[in-house]
TIMIKOL-18757 format. One record per residue (C-alpha): x, y, z; residue number from 1. Coordinates in nm, 4 decimals. Layout:
N
<atom><px>X</px><py>Y</py><pz>Z</pz><num>NUM</num></atom>
...
//
This chain:
285
<atom><px>6.3153</px><py>-10.0339</py><pz>5.3802</pz><num>1</num></atom>
<atom><px>6.0347</px><py>-9.9495</py><pz>5.2459</pz><num>2</num></atom>
<atom><px>6.0194</px><py>-9.5656</py><pz>5.3821</pz><num>3</num></atom>
<atom><px>5.7503</px><py>-9.3200</py><pz>5.1896</pz><num>4</num></atom>
<atom><px>5.7138</px><py>-9.1898</py><pz>4.8271</pz><num>5</num></atom>
<atom><px>5.9163</px><py>-8.8847</py><pz>5.0021</pz><num>6</num></atom>
<atom><px>6.1710</px><py>-9.1211</py><pz>5.0447</pz><num>7</num></atom>
<atom><px>6.2385</px><py>-8.9764</py><pz>5.3956</pz><num>8</num></atom>
<atom><px>6.0348</px><py>-8.9577</py><pz>5.7070</pz><num>9</num></atom>
<atom><px>5.9764</px><py>-8.6941</py><pz>5.9809</pz><num>10</num></atom>
<atom><px>6.0860</px><py>-8.7359</py><pz>6.3525</pz><num>11</num></atom>
<atom><px>5.7221</px><py>-8.8171</py><pz>6.3900</pz><num>12</num></atom>
<atom><px>5.7217</px><py>-9.1165</py><pz>6.1826</pz><num>13</num></atom>
<atom><px>6.0614</px><py>-9.2512</py><pz>6.2689</pz><num>14</num></atom>
<atom><px>5.9231</px><py>-9.2645</py><pz>6.5717</pz><num>15</num></atom>
<atom><px>5.6421</px><py>-9.4447</py><pz>6.4987</pz><num>16</num></atom>
<atom><px>5.8519</px><py>-9.6821</py><pz>6.2853</pz><num>17</num></atom>
<atom><px>6.0690</px><py>-9.7876</py><pz>6.5834</pz><num>18</num></atom>
<atom><px>5.8367</px><py>-9.7858</py><pz>6.8666</pz><num>19</num></atom>
<atom><px>5.6878</px><py>-10.1340</py><pz>6.8542</pz><num>20</num></atom>
<atom><px>6.0570</px><py>-10.2981</py><pz>6.7975</pz><num>21</num></atom>
<atom><px>6.1965</px><py>-9.9905</py><pz>7.0986</pz><num>22</num></atom>
<atom><px>5.9672</px><py>-9.9331</py><pz>7.3291</pz><num>23</num></atom>
<atom><px>6.1465</px><py>-9.6899</py><pz>7.5239</pz><num>24</num></atom>
<atom><px>6.2135</px><py>-9.4239</py><pz>7.2355</pz><num>25</num></atom>
<atom><px>6.0600</px><py>-9.0980</py><pz>7.2659</pz><num>26</num></atom>
<atom><px>6.1032</px><py>-8.8241</py><pz>7.0095</pz><num>27</num></atom>
<atom><px>6.3173</px><py>-8.6427</py><pz>7.3476</pz><num>28</num></atom>
<atom><px>6.5539</px><py>-8.9415</py><pz>7.3059</pz><num>29</num></atom>
<atom><px>6.6032</px><py>-8.8726</py><pz>6.9183</pz><num>30</num></atom>
<atom><px>6.7037</px><py>-8.5316</py><pz>6.9733</pz><num>31</num></atom>
<atom><px>6.9067</px><py>-8.6016</py><pz>7.2780</pz><num>32</num></atom>
<atom><px>7.1096</px><py>-8.8593</py><pz>7.0724</pz><num>33</num></atom>
<atom><px>7.1233</px><py>-8.6224</py><pz>6.7850</pz><num>34</num></atom>
<atom><px>7.2656</px><py>-8.3179</py><pz>7.0847</pz><num>35</num></atom>
<atom><px>7.5237</px><py>-8.5398</py><pz>7.1451</pz><num>36</num></atom>
<atom><px>7.6361</px><py>-8.5920</py><pz>6.7635</pz><num>37</num></atom>
<atom><px>7.4957</px><py>-8.9448</py><pz>6.7115</pz><num>38</num></atom>
<atom><px>7.2505</px><py>-8.8323</py><pz>6.4869</pz><num>39</num></atom>
<atom><px>7.2918</px><py>-8.5670</py><pz>6.1649</pz><num>40</num></atom>
<atom><px>6.9805</px><py>-8.5665</py><pz>6.0041</pz><num>41</num></atom>
<atom><px>6.9332</px><py>-8.3371</py><pz>5.7439</pz><num>42</num></atom>
<atom><px>6.6923</px><py>-8.0378</py><pz>5.7706</pz><num>43</num></atom>
<atom><px>6.4349</px><py>-7.8611</py><pz>5.5966</pz><num>44</num></atom>
<atom><px>6.4490</px><py>-7.4582</py><pz>5.5180</pz><num>45</num></atom>
<atom><px>6.2097</px><py>-7.4367</py><pz>5.7661</pz><num>46</num></atom>
<atom><px>6.4019</px><py>-7.6647</py><pz>6.0165</pz><num>47</num></atom>
<atom><px>6.2525</px><py>-8.0041</py><pz>6.0199</pz><num>48</num></atom>
<atom><px>6.4479</px><py>-8.2873</py><pz>6.0237</pz><num>49</num></atom>
<atom><px>6.4587</px><py>-8.5275</py><pz>5.7250</pz><num>50</num></atom>
<atom><px>6.5224</px><py>-8.9214</py><pz>5.8113</pz><num>51</num></atom>
<atom><px>6.6859</px><py>-9.1255</py><pz>5.5620</pz><num>52</num></atom>
<atom><px>6.6737</px><py>-9.4732</py><pz>5.5133</pz><num>53</num></atom>
<atom><px>7.0626</px><py>-9.4330</py><pz>5.6645</pz><num>54</num></atom>
<atom><px>6.9495</px><py>-9.2128</py><pz>5.9222</pz><num>55</num></atom>
<atom><px>6.7279</px><py>-9.5045</py><pz>6.0139</pz><num>56</num></atom>
<atom><px>6.9431</px><py>-9.7542</py><pz>6.0527</pz><num>57</num></atom>
<atom><px>7.2129</px><py>-9.6014</py><pz>6.2274</pz><num>58</num></atom>
<atom><px>6.9386</px><py>-9.5005</py><pz>6.4788</pz><num>59</num></atom>
<atom><px>6.8438</px><py>-9.8641</py><pz>6.4859</pz><num>60</num></atom>
<atom><px>7.2150</px><py>-9.9588</py><pz>6.5859</pz><num>61</num></atom>
<atom><px>7.2517</px><py>-9.6726</py><pz>6.8203</pz><num>62</num></atom>
<atom><px>6.9917</px><py>-9.8156</py><pz>7.0504</pz><num>63</num></atom>
<atom><px>7.0691</px><py>-10.1853</py><pz>6.9613</pz><num>64</num></atom>
<atom><px>7.3818</px><py>-10.1088</py><pz>7.1439</pz><num>65</num></atom>
<atom><px>7.2197</px><py>-9.9207</py><pz>7.4005</pz><num>66</num></atom>
<atom><px>6.9807</px><py>-10.2322</py><pz>7.5003</pz><num>67</num></atom>
<atom><px>7.1802</px><py>-10.5305</py><pz>7.4242</pz><num>68</num></atom>
<atom><px>7.5405</px><py>-10.4258</py><pz>7.4963</pz><num>69</num></atom>
<atom><px>7.4734</px><py>-10.1339</py><pz>7.7608</pz><num>70</num></atom>
<atom><px>7.7259</px><py>-9.9428</py><pz>7.6166</pz><num>71</num></atom>
<atom><px>7.7690</px><py>-9.5815</py><pz>7.6882</pz><num>72</num></atom>
<atom><px>7.7063</px><py>-9.2958</py><pz>7.4391</pz><num>73</num></atom>
<atom><px>8.0986</px><py>-9.2206</py><pz>7.4317</pz><num>74</num></atom>
<atom><px>8.1741</px><py>-9.5667</py><pz>7.3501</pz><num>75</num></atom>
<atom><px>7.8498</px><py>-9.5804</py><pz>7.0603</pz><num>76</num></atom>
<atom><px>7.9793</px><py>-9.2436</py><pz>6.9292</pz><num>77</num></atom>
<atom><px>8.3387</px><py>-9.3684</py><pz>6.8972</pz><num>78</num></atom>
<atom><px>8.2238</px><py>-9.7377</py><pz>6.7047</pz><num>79</num></atom>
<atom><px>8.0120</px><py>-9.5078</py><pz>6.5024</pz><num>80</num></atom>
<atom><px>8.3158</px><py>-9.2820</py><pz>6.3846</pz><num>81</num></atom>
<atom><px>8.5197</px><py>-9.6275</py><pz>6.2850</pz><num>82</num></atom>
<atom><px>8.1669</px><py>-9.7761</py><pz>6.1416</pz><num>83</num></atom>
<atom><px>8.1126</px><py>-9.4758</py><pz>5.9810</pz><num>84</num></atom>
<atom><px>8.3925</px><py>-9.4464</py><pz>5.7181</pz><num>85</num></atom>
<atom><px>8.1856</px><py>-9.7360</py><pz>5.5545</pz><num>86</num></atom>
<atom><px>7.8909</px><py>-9.4912</py><pz>5.4149</pz><num>87</num></atom>
<atom><px>8.0761</px><py>-9.2115</py><pz>5.3069</pz><num>88</num></atom>
<atom><px>8.1979</px><py>-9.3814</py><pz>4.9598</pz><num>89</num></atom>
<atom><px>7.8366</px><py>-9.5195</py><pz>4.9603</pz><num>90</num></atom>
<atom><px>7.6979</px><py>-9.1753</py><pz>4.8873</pz><num>91</num></atom>
<atom><px>7.9357</px><py>-9.0610</py><pz>4.6262</pz><num>92</num></atom>
<atom><px>7.7961</px><py>-9.1759</py><pz>4.2834</pz><num>93</num></atom>
<atom><px>8.1473</px><py>-9.3099</py><pz>4.1455</pz><num>94</num></atom>
<atom><px>8.0322</px><py>-9.5226</py><pz>3.9348</pz><num>95</num></atom>
<atom><px>7.8063</px><py>-9.2854</py><pz>3.7744</pz><num>96</num></atom>
<atom><px>8.1341</px><py>-9.1041</py><pz>3.6188</pz><num>97</num></atom>
<atom><px>8.2307</px><py>-9.3690</py><pz>3.3323</pz><num>98</num></atom>
<atom><px>7.8978</px><py>-9.3796</py><pz>3.2230</pz><num>99</num></atom>
<atom><px>7.9280</px><py>-8.9986</py><pz>3.0369</pz><num>100</num></atom>
<atom><px>8.2736</px><py>-9.0848</py><pz>2.8309</pz><num>101</num></atom>
<atom><px>8.1650</px><py>-9.4290</py><pz>2.6569</pz><num>102</num></atom>
<atom><px>7.8686</px><py>-9.2132</py><pz>2.4784</pz><num>103</num></atom>
<atom><px>8.1106</px><py>-8.9641</py><pz>2.2956</pz><num>104</num></atom>
<atom><px>8.3320</px><py>-9.2131</py><pz>2.1586</pz><num>105</num></atom>
<atom><px>8.1530</px><py>-9.3919</py><pz>1.9192</pz><num>106</num></atom>
<atom><px>8.0724</px><py>-9.0964</py><pz>1.6816</pz><num>107</num></atom>
<atom><px>8.4727</px><py>-8.9580</py><pz>1.6590</pz><num>108</num></atom>
<atom><px>8.7787</px><py>-9.1239</py><pz>1.8129</pz><num>109</num></atom>
<atom><px>8.8717</px><py>-8.7728</py><pz>1.9408</pz><num>110</num></atom>
<atom><px>8.7625</px><py>-8.9642</py><pz>2.2896</pz><num>111</num></atom>
<atom><px>9.0277</px><py>-8.7466</py><pz>2.4558</pz><num>112</num></atom>
<atom><px>8.7961</px><py>-8.4522</py><pz>2.4453</pz><num>113</num></atom>
<atom><px>8.5235</px><py>-8.6575</py><pz>2.6621</pz><num>114</num></atom>
<atom><px>8.8002</px><py>-8.6707</py><pz>2.9441</pz><num>115</num></atom>
<atom><px>8.7224</px><py>-8.3823</py><pz>3.0978</pz><num>116</num></atom>
<atom><px>8.4045</px><py>-8.5375</py><pz>3.2428</pz><num>117</num></atom>
<atom><px>8.5857</px><py>-8.6594</py><pz>3.5235</pz><num>118</num></atom>
<atom><px>8.5630</px><py>-8.3004</py><pz>3.6218</pz><num>119</num></atom>
<atom><px>8.1631</px><py>-8.4420</py><pz>3.7291</pz><num>120</num></atom>
<atom><px>8.3072</px><py>-8.6495</py><pz>4.0533</pz><num>121</num></atom>
<atom><px>8.4445</px><py>-8.3679</py><pz>4.2443</pz><num>122</num></atom>
<atom><px>8.1048</px><py>-8.2069</py><pz>4.1805</pz><num>123</num></atom>
<atom><px>7.8910</px><py>-8.4477</py><pz>4.3332</pz><num>124</num></atom>
<atom><px>8.0880</px><py>-8.4224</py><pz>4.6559</pz><num>125</num></atom>
<atom><px>7.9898</px><py>-8.0856</py><pz>4.7688</pz><num>126</num></atom>
<atom><px>8.1882</px><py>-7.9842</py><pz>5.1199</pz><num>127</num></atom>
<atom><px>7.9346</px><py>-7.7352</py><pz>5.1898</pz><num>128</num></atom>
<atom><px>7.6829</px><py>-8.0598</py><pz>5.2892</pz><num>129</num></atom>
<atom><px>7.9121</px><py>-8.1141</py><pz>5.6124</pz><num>130</num></atom>
<atom><px>7.8914</px><py>-7.7235</py><pz>5.7167</pz><num>131</num></atom>
<atom><px>7.5109</px><py>-7.6719</py><pz>5.7900</pz><num>132</num></atom>
<atom><px>7.5364</px><py>-8.0153</py><pz>6.0617</pz><num>133</num></atom>
<atom><px>7.7265</px><py>-7.7956</py><pz>6.3187</pz><num>134</num></atom>
<atom><px>7.4490</px><py>-7.5536</py><pz>6.3620</pz><num>135</num></atom>
<atom><px>7.2008</px><py>-7.8596</py><pz>6.4314</pz><num>136</num></atom>
<atom><px>7.3295</px><py>-8.0485</py><pz>6.7213</pz><num>137</num></atom>
<atom><px>7.2850</px><py>-7.6622</py><pz>6.9039</pz><num>138</num></atom>
<atom><px>6.8478</px><py>-7.6523</py><pz>6.9494</pz><num>139</num></atom>
<atom><px>6.7968</px><py>-8.0067</py><pz>7.0766</pz><num>140</num></atom>
<atom><px>6.9329</px><py>-7.9582</py><pz>7.3894</pz><num>141</num></atom>
<atom><px>6.7276</px><py>-7.6637</py><pz>7.4557</pz><num>142</num></atom>
<atom><px>6.3668</px><py>-7.7967</py><pz>7.4719</pz><num>143</num></atom>
<atom><px>6.4643</px><py>-8.0680</py><pz>7.6527</pz><num>144</num></atom>
<atom><px>6.4054</px><py>-7.9204</py><pz>8.0314</pz><num>145</num></atom>
<atom><px>6.0414</px><py>-7.8496</py><pz>7.9737</pz><num>146</num></atom>
<atom><px>5.9403</px><py>-8.1701</py><pz>7.8657</pz><num>147</num></atom>
<atom><px>6.0650</px><py>-8.2814</py><pz>8.2400</pz><num>148</num></atom>
<atom><px>5.6328</px><py>-8.2676</py><pz>8.3336</pz><num>149</num></atom>
<atom><px>5.5109</px><py>-8.5748</py><pz>8.1856</pz><num>150</num></atom>
<atom><px>5.1698</px><py>-8.7999</py><pz>8.1990</pz><num>151</num></atom>
<atom><px>5.2241</px><py>-8.9328</py><pz>8.5143</pz><num>152</num></atom>
<atom><px>5.4420</px><py>-8.7972</py><pz>8.7763</pz><num>153</num></atom>
<atom><px>5.5878</px><py>-9.1357</py><pz>8.8448</pz><num>154</num></atom>
<atom><px>5.6903</px><py>-9.1405</py><pz>8.4750</pz><num>155</num></atom>
<atom><px>6.0446</px><py>-9.0050</py><pz>8.4349</pz><num>156</num></atom>
<atom><px>6.0005</px><py>-8.8739</py><pz>8.0455</pz><num>157</num></atom>
<atom><px>6.2886</px><py>-8.9812</py><pz>7.8478</pz><num>158</num></atom>
<atom><px>6.4193</px><py>-9.3510</py><pz>7.9581</pz><num>159</num></atom>
<atom><px>6.7071</px><py>-9.5631</py><pz>7.8461</pz><num>160</num></atom>
<atom><px>6.9298</px><py>-9.2567</py><pz>7.9199</pz><num>161</num></atom>
<atom><px>7.3121</px><py>-9.3648</py><pz>7.9993</pz><num>162</num></atom>
<atom><px>7.5277</px><py>-9.1786</py><pz>8.0641</pz><num>163</num></atom>
<atom><px>7.9003</px><py>-9.1233</py><pz>8.1891</pz><num>164</num></atom>
<atom><px>7.9649</px><py>-8.8952</py><pz>8.4246</pz><num>165</num></atom>
<atom><px>8.1639</px><py>-8.6546</py><pz>8.1453</pz><num>166</num></atom>
<atom><px>7.8493</px><py>-8.6867</py><pz>7.9424</pz><num>167</num></atom>
<atom><px>7.5815</px><py>-8.5740</py><pz>8.2845</pz><num>168</num></atom>
<atom><px>7.8392</px><py>-8.2968</py><pz>8.3141</pz><num>169</num></atom>
<atom><px>7.8168</px><py>-8.1903</py><pz>7.9630</pz><num>170</num></atom>
<atom><px>7.4546</px><py>-8.2422</py><pz>7.9385</pz><num>171</num></atom>
<atom><px>7.3449</px><py>-8.0784</py><pz>8.2311</pz><num>172</num></atom>
<atom><px>7.6096</px><py>-7.7721</py><pz>8.2257</pz><num>173</num></atom>
<atom><px>7.7079</px><py>-7.8506</py><pz>8.5586</pz><num>174</num></atom>
<atom><px>8.1142</px><py>-7.8190</py><pz>8.6616</pz><num>175</num></atom>
<atom><px>8.2484</px><py>-8.1728</py><pz>8.8219</pz><num>176</num></atom>
<atom><px>8.2276</px><py>-8.0323</py><pz>9.1638</pz><num>177</num></atom>
<atom><px>7.8247</px><py>-7.9907</py><pz>9.1542</pz><num>178</num></atom>
<atom><px>7.8504</px><py>-8.3143</py><pz>9.0354</pz><num>179</num></atom>
<atom><px>7.9849</px><py>-8.4362</py><pz>9.3354</pz><num>180</num></atom>
<atom><px>7.7730</px><py>-8.2314</py><pz>9.5634</pz><num>181</num></atom>
<atom><px>7.4592</px><py>-8.3647</py><pz>9.4466</pz><num>182</num></atom>
<atom><px>7.6080</px><py>-8.7106</py><pz>9.4506</pz><num>183</num></atom>
<atom><px>7.7302</px><py>-8.6415</py><pz>9.7647</pz><num>184</num></atom>
<atom><px>7.3875</px><py>-8.5318</py><pz>9.9701</pz><num>185</num></atom>
<atom><px>7.1891</px><py>-8.8127</py><pz>9.7769</pz><num>186</num></atom>
<atom><px>7.0068</px><py>-8.5990</py><pz>9.5094</pz><num>187</num></atom>
<atom><px>7.1860</px><py>-8.8457</py><pz>9.1893</pz><num>188</num></atom>
<atom><px>7.3053</px><py>-9.1685</py><pz>9.1913</pz><num>189</num></atom>
<atom><px>7.5262</px><py>-9.4254</py><pz>8.9305</pz><num>190</num></atom>
<atom><px>7.5508</px><py>-9.7373</py><pz>8.8626</pz><num>191</num></atom>
<atom><px>7.9608</px><py>-9.8854</py><pz>8.8395</pz><num>192</num></atom>
<atom><px>7.9861</px><py>-10.0333</py><pz>8.4760</pz><num>193</num></atom>
<atom><px>8.3253</px><py>-10.1677</py><pz>8.3938</pz><num>194</num></atom>
<atom><px>8.5631</px><py>-9.8697</py><pz>8.4545</pz><num>195</num></atom>
<atom><px>8.2964</px><py>-9.6321</py><pz>8.4167</pz><num>196</num></atom>
<atom><px>8.0250</px><py>-9.5037</py><pz>8.6705</pz><num>197</num></atom>
<atom><px>7.6819</px><py>-9.4980</py><pz>8.4088</pz><num>198</num></atom>
<atom><px>7.3972</px><py>-9.2396</py><pz>8.5390</pz><num>199</num></atom>
<atom><px>7.0015</px><py>-9.2457</py><pz>8.3847</pz><num>200</num></atom>
<atom><px>6.7428</px><py>-9.0180</py><pz>8.3095</pz><num>201</num></atom>
<atom><px>6.6721</px><py>-8.9076</py><pz>8.6736</pz><num>202</num></atom>
<atom><px>7.0106</px><py>-8.7978</py><pz>8.6987</pz><num>203</num></atom>
<atom><px>6.9907</px><py>-8.5882</py><pz>8.4322</pz><num>204</num></atom>
<atom><px>6.6661</px><py>-8.4442</py><pz>8.5189</pz><num>205</num></atom>
<atom><px>6.8334</px><py>-8.3334</py><pz>8.8645</pz><num>206</num></atom>
<atom><px>7.1315</px><py>-8.2303</py><pz>8.7559</pz><num>207</num></atom>
<atom><px>6.9767</px><py>-7.9951</py><pz>8.4966</pz><num>208</num></atom>
<atom><px>6.7082</px><py>-7.8896</py><pz>8.7676</pz><num>209</num></atom>
<atom><px>7.0203</px><py>-7.8325</py><pz>8.9979</pz><num>210</num></atom>
<atom><px>7.1419</px><py>-7.6060</py><pz>8.7132</pz><num>211</num></atom>
<atom><px>6.8614</px><py>-7.4005</py><pz>8.7021</pz><num>212</num></atom>
<atom><px>6.8533</px><py>-7.3453</py><pz>9.0867</pz><num>213</num></atom>
<atom><px>7.2137</px><py>-7.2576</py><pz>9.0933</pz><num>214</num></atom>
<atom><px>7.1161</px><py>-6.9333</py><pz>8.8806</pz><num>215</num></atom>
<atom><px>6.9640</px><py>-6.8075</py><pz>9.2075</pz><num>216</num></atom>
<atom><px>7.2421</px><py>-6.9028</py><pz>9.4002</pz><num>217</num></atom>
<atom><px>7.0382</px><py>-7.2088</py><pz>9.5508</pz><num>218</num></atom>
<atom><px>7.3102</px><py>-7.4918</py><pz>9.5711</pz><num>219</num></atom>
<atom><px>7.3099</px><py>-7.8721</py><pz>9.7066</pz><num>220</num></atom>
<atom><px>7.3092</px><py>-7.8375</py><pz>10.0001</pz><num>221</num></atom>
<atom><px>6.9994</px><py>-7.6453</py><pz>9.9939</pz><num>222</num></atom>
<atom><px>6.8071</px><py>-7.9206</py><pz>9.7812</pz><num>223</num></atom>
<atom><px>6.9059</px><py>-8.1650</py><pz>10.0406</pz><num>224</num></atom>
<atom><px>6.5286</px><py>-8.0786</py><pz>10.2033</pz><num>225</num></atom>
<atom><px>6.3832</px><py>-8.1554</py><pz>9.8738</pz><num>226</num></atom>
<atom><px>6.5202</px><py>-8.5018</py><pz>9.8755</pz><num>227</num></atom>
<atom><px>6.4306</px><py>-8.5443</py><pz>10.2825</pz><num>228</num></atom>
<atom><px>6.0440</px><py>-8.4765</py><pz>10.2130</pz><num>229</num></atom>
<atom><px>6.0094</px><py>-8.6891</py><pz>9.9083</pz><num>230</num></atom>
<atom><px>6.1470</px><py>-8.9872</py><pz>10.1400</pz><num>231</num></atom>
<atom><px>5.8540</px><py>-8.9099</py><pz>10.3959</pz><num>232</num></atom>
<atom><px>5.5716</px><py>-8.8574</py><pz>10.1612</pz><num>233</num></atom>
<atom><px>5.6949</px><py>-9.1958</py><pz>9.9315</pz><num>234</num></atom>
<atom><px>5.7149</px><py>-9.3743</py><pz>10.2937</pz><num>235</num></atom>
<atom><px>5.3586</px><py>-9.2486</py><pz>10.3671</pz><num>236</num></atom>
<atom><px>5.2304</px><py>-9.3567</py><pz>10.0059</pz><num>237</num></atom>
<atom><px>5.4017</px><py>-9.7171</py><pz>10.1108</pz><num>238</num></atom>
<atom><px>5.1782</px><py>-9.7336</py><pz>10.4111</pz><num>239</num></atom>
<atom><px>4.8598</px><py>-9.6581</py><pz>10.2254</pz><num>240</num></atom>
<atom><px>4.9286</px><py>-9.8836</py><pz>9.9036</pz><num>241</num></atom>
<atom><px>5.0302</px><py>-10.1951</py><pz>10.1716</pz><num>242</num></atom>
<atom><px>4.7299</px><py>-10.3319</py><pz>10.2249</pz><num>243</num></atom>
<atom><px>4.6912</px><py>-10.4214</py><pz>9.8295</pz><num>244</num></atom>
<atom><px>5.0506</px><py>-10.5003</py><pz>9.8062</pz><num>245</num></atom>
<atom><px>5.0100</px><py>-10.7834</py><pz>10.0988</pz><num>246</num></atom>
<atom><px>4.7158</px><py>-10.9371</py><pz>9.8688</pz><num>247</num></atom>
<atom><px>5.0060</px><py>-11.1029</py><pz>9.6602</pz><num>248</num></atom>
<atom><px>4.7701</px><py>-11.0525</py><pz>9.3779</pz><num>249</num></atom>
<atom><px>4.8430</px><py>-10.9183</py><pz>9.0218</pz><num>250</num></atom>
<atom><px>4.5173</px><py>-10.7251</py><pz>8.9747</pz><num>251</num></atom>
<atom><px>4.5976</px><py>-10.5946</py><pz>9.3762</pz><num>252</num></atom>
<atom><px>4.9474</px><py>-10.5040</py><pz>9.2357</pz><num>253</num></atom>
<atom><px>4.8435</px><py>-10.3301</py><pz>8.9632</pz><num>254</num></atom>
<atom><px>4.5684</px><py>-10.1337</py><pz>9.1460</pz><num>255</num></atom>
<atom><px>4.8718</px><py>-10.0190</py><pz>9.3936</pz><num>256</num></atom>
<atom><px>5.0831</px><py>-9.8631</py><pz>9.1407</pz><num>257</num></atom>
<atom><px>4.7743</px><py>-9.6775</py><pz>9.0059</pz><num>258</num></atom>
<atom><px>4.7308</px><py>-9.5679</py><pz>9.3299</pz><num>259</num></atom>
<atom><px>5.0359</px><py>-9.4351</py><pz>9.3295</pz><num>260</num></atom>
<atom><px>5.0271</px><py>-9.2607</py><pz>9.0384</pz><num>261</num></atom>
<atom><px>4.7107</px><py>-9.0382</py><pz>9.1732</pz><num>262</num></atom>
<atom><px>4.8218</px><py>-8.9930</py><pz>9.5231</pz><num>263</num></atom>
<atom><px>5.1582</px><py>-8.8866</py><pz>9.4076</pz><num>264</num></atom>
<atom><px>4.9686</px><py>-8.6069</py><pz>9.1485</pz><num>265</num></atom>
<atom><px>4.7368</px><py>-8.5507</py><pz>9.4247</pz><num>266</num></atom>
<atom><px>5.0804</px><py>-8.4675</py><pz>9.6709</pz><num>267</num></atom>
<atom><px>5.1842</px><py>-8.2384</py><pz>9.3932</pz><num>268</num></atom>
<atom><px>4.8541</px><py>-8.0210</py><pz>9.4042</pz><num>269</num></atom>
<atom><px>4.8245</px><py>-8.0072</py><pz>9.7492</pz><num>270</num></atom>
<atom><px>5.1835</px><py>-7.8854</py><pz>9.7942</pz><num>271</num></atom>
<atom><px>5.1589</px><py>-7.6414</py><pz>9.5255</pz><num>272</num></atom>
<atom><px>4.8820</px><py>-7.4906</py><pz>9.7378</pz><num>273</num></atom>
<atom><px>5.0437</px><py>-7.4886</py><pz>10.0519</pz><num>274</num></atom>
<atom><px>5.3472</px><py>-7.3230</py><pz>9.8859</pz><num>275</num></atom>
<atom><px>5.0807</px><py>-7.0431</py><pz>9.7334</pz><num>276</num></atom>
<atom><px>4.9324</px><py>-6.9722</py><pz>10.0524</pz><num>277</num></atom>
<atom><px>5.3233</px><py>-6.9453</py><pz>10.2623</pz><num>278</num></atom>
<atom><px>5.4066</px><py>-6.6997</py><pz>9.9526</pz><num>279</num></atom>
<atom><px>5.0804</px><py>-6.5212</py><pz>9.9391</pz><num>280</num></atom>
<atom><px>5.2384</px><py>-6.1918</py><pz>10.1002</pz><num>281</num></atom>
<atom><px>5.5029</px><py>-6.1757</py><pz>9.8097</pz><num>282</num></atom>
<atom><px>5.2926</px><py>-6.2671</py><pz>9.5250</pz><num>283</num></atom>
<atom><px>5.0458</px><py>-6.0248</py><pz>9.6257</pz><num>284</num></atom>
<atom><px>4.7264</px><py>-6.2978</py><pz>9.6438</pz><num>285</num></atom>
//
């Protein structure tokens, strides 16, 4: 696969390369997969990721498993661990070791002296390279929460996220008990898939927001008011666009979706203005 003259790609170039084949891929998702230990790209001294051909093929394989087999990340990670045993020997240039001995053998018959050249194979297997990998998963999860706002209020941001209960707990930093409360109050929900229950990107966004609220002592039962308010607002917007939906016309339906997006943004702005008014005595406005 032709990569570039540099033999590696940046994360933005990887996104451009795979976006046509996987329209749902985003930089946030690539970082998320890295934070979960499924990817481990090399880093430059300044911290930029360097994706080589084997990294891109590994990412492509992960995306295919999510899209076609609906596998949770835990299962994909286990399969990568089994699959990862094969690429390791390919990296070590074992065939290069025999090439030095033939060169000294013609001049003299004292071939025993060149035999120390096999010391070279241990040199290319520098175990220090795996050492920098542990720090890399830690930074990516931190910048993810600020990316929650998107171009459209109806766009959830990173898509095709499929997490088990344990993975959701790990990604959001919430205890199992808090996740139970969020589910009990209808703030998150999962879908059964075999023996597991899988949660999408909306559940991840809500869980991370709930974790931030908890820093102020706000519990899941207090967040119930946001769900009630959102359901009332959604019901009102549905009535506004209902005449377009009833036309059963593709163009009208597309217009209905566009109108919903604009109404959602207007509602968000009005709600912020009302909240500023209500809190003016505290903010000194």
